[in-house]
Structure formats: C-alpha cells, structure tokens
Residue, then its C-alpha position, 0 to 999 in steps of 0.5 A: m499500499k504505501k508502495q501505491i501511494a509512492i508511485v501515485l504522489a511520484s506521477t502527481a509531482l511529474v504531471c505538475a513539472a511537466s504542465a509547468a508552462d510560463k508566459f513570454t511577452g515580446i516582438i516575434t523575430e529572428d535570431m540573426c539580429g538578435s536583441e538588437g533588431h535591425s537598427a545595426m543594418k538601419m532599418g528601424p524596426p522590423d517589419s514582417k517582410c524583412v523577419i519572414a525573409c531573414v527566415k527563409e531565404m538567411k537561416a535564421k529561426y523565428a525567434l522572441n525579442d523582450g527586450k533584455q533576451v532572443y530567446v530562439l523559438s522550438d515552434q518555427k512554422t506559427p511565428e510566421k504569421f506573427a512575424a514583428k507583433k508584439v505577442t504572449v507566448t505559453g511553454t518553457l523555458d530552456a534557459a541554459n539554451k534561450t529556447i522556448q518550447v513552444e504551448k501557443i502563441e497569440t497576440a498579445k493584449 
C-alpha cells in the first residue's frame, strides 16, 4: 500500500512539473539580428516581410525578443503569421540554450 501511494505521489509531481508553462511577451523576430534588432542595419524596427525573409533566405530562426533577451522558438511555423508583432508565448524556457518550447502563441493584449 505504501508503495502504491508513493507511486501515485511521484506521478502527480511529474505531471505538475511537466505542465508548468510560463508566459513570455515580446516581439516575434529572428535570431540573427538578436537584441540589437534591425538598427544595426539602419532599418529601424523589423517589419514582417523582413523577418520572414531573414528566416527563409538567411536560414535564421524565429525568435522572441522580450526587450532584454532573444529566445529561439521551438515552433518554426506558427511565428510566421505573427512576424514583427507583439505576442505572448506560452511555453517552457530552456535557459541554458535560450530556447522556448512553445505550447501556444497569441497576440499580446
């Protein structure tokens, strides 16, 4: 009986830990320009066409710039429709790799 209770408690803890997603708000951009944005190229803020072109033609990856850090997104398809827009990404951060395992992306309120 004690063993069964221990297994149930351990399973519950794993489920709770696995579902602990955070929310990150920022601009969908790409990882090549980083936190400097497009100002290094004297282009001003990124527009959606520029972000999409960098990803497709320069092999950049979609990323979220929260104003402090740039995080590469695990989902490389959904961000295209949000390129250069402010969004909230729900997911799990891998701080060592500066990557967000994306669960959901939605327009920021």
